[in-house]
VOGU-3710 file (C-alpha; in Angstrom, 3 decimals, decimal comma):
1> mlplqlvdsf> 19,215/-52,059/77,126  21,623/-53,957/74,903  24,857/-55,281/76,341  27,914/-53,382/75,136  29,557/-56,561/73,855  26,620/-57,192/71,504  26,875/-53,683/70,036  30,654/-54,004/69,727  30,454/-57,374/67,978  27,948/-55,865/65,513
11> llnynvgqal> 30,065/-52,799/64,759  33,269/-54,788/64,208  31,795/-56,285/61,031  30,744/-52,947/59,516  32,217/-49,482/59,046  30,806/-46,293/60,527  29,115/-45,301/57,269  27,115/-48,506/57,123  26,022/-48,100/60,743  24,973/-44,485/60,089
21> llvfvfatvg> 23,071/-45,576/56,987  21,183/-48,154/59,060  20,311/-45,502/61,664  19,175/-43,156/58,863  16,883/-45,843/57,429  15,407/-46,611/60,863  14,914/-42,906/61,615  13,226/-42,339/58,259  10,910/-45,307/58,764  10,154/-43,993/62,248
31> vlplksqkil> 9,197/-40,574/60,873  6,901/-41,885/58,129  3,872/-42,630/60,392  3,852/-38,973/61,458  2,995/-38,019/57,844  4,900/-34,752/58,171  7,004/-33,757/55,194  8,754/-31,061/57,229  9,961/-33,526/59,861  11,113/-35,882/57,105
41> alntiafgli> 12,994/-32,985/55,501  14,650/-32,033/58,800  15,650/-35,675/59,307  17,138/-35,740/55,804  19,058/-32,504/56,371  20,381/-33,708/59,739  21,669/-36,968/58,327  23,076/-35,140/55,316  25,151/-33,064/57,711  26,193/-36,147/59,656
51> faltpqslvp> 27,304/-37,960/56,500  29,066/-34,882/55,116  30,933/-34,136/58,365  31,984/-37,709/59,171  35,785/-37,950/58,819  36,869/-39,637/55,604  39,326/-41,810/57,514  36,332/-43,633/59,035  34,107/-44,073/55,973  34,552/-44,454/52,201
61> vhylflglal> 34,171/-41,338/50,071  30,779/-42,314/48,647  29,157/-41,531/52,011  30,327/-37,923/51,558  28,461/-37,806/48,262  25,397/-39,316/49,940  25,577/-36,562/52,548  25,818/-33,871/49,882  22,856/-35,364/48,015  20,803/-35,433/51,210
71> lvvgpllyat> 21,770/-31,808/51,854  20,322/-30,922/48,445  17,168/-33,046/48,731  16,334/-32,046/52,324  15,736/-28,324/51,732  13,761/-29,166/48,584  11,479/-31,395/50,658  11,123/-28,666/53,274  10,341/-25,976/50,718  7,667/-28,081/49,017
81> ase> 5,980/-29,135/52,270  2,501/-27,836/52,839  1,830/-25,634/55,830
//
């Protein structure tokens, strides 16, 4: 487990949106070996909601637009996934 001071010193240099974007990238890379388009779509929808619902006082406004774009792309990925 990482010491709390290490996590805190990392987060002081970045805003919440950048940290969430890093977690989204890691989660997406973690889902890719499963080769499931539905799981990738659910991951995209979940992070779209997280980005869209993050308070604007914590992140710049362009993360809201990223969240809305992910909320559009996620259901499209889910609908086009094979059974």
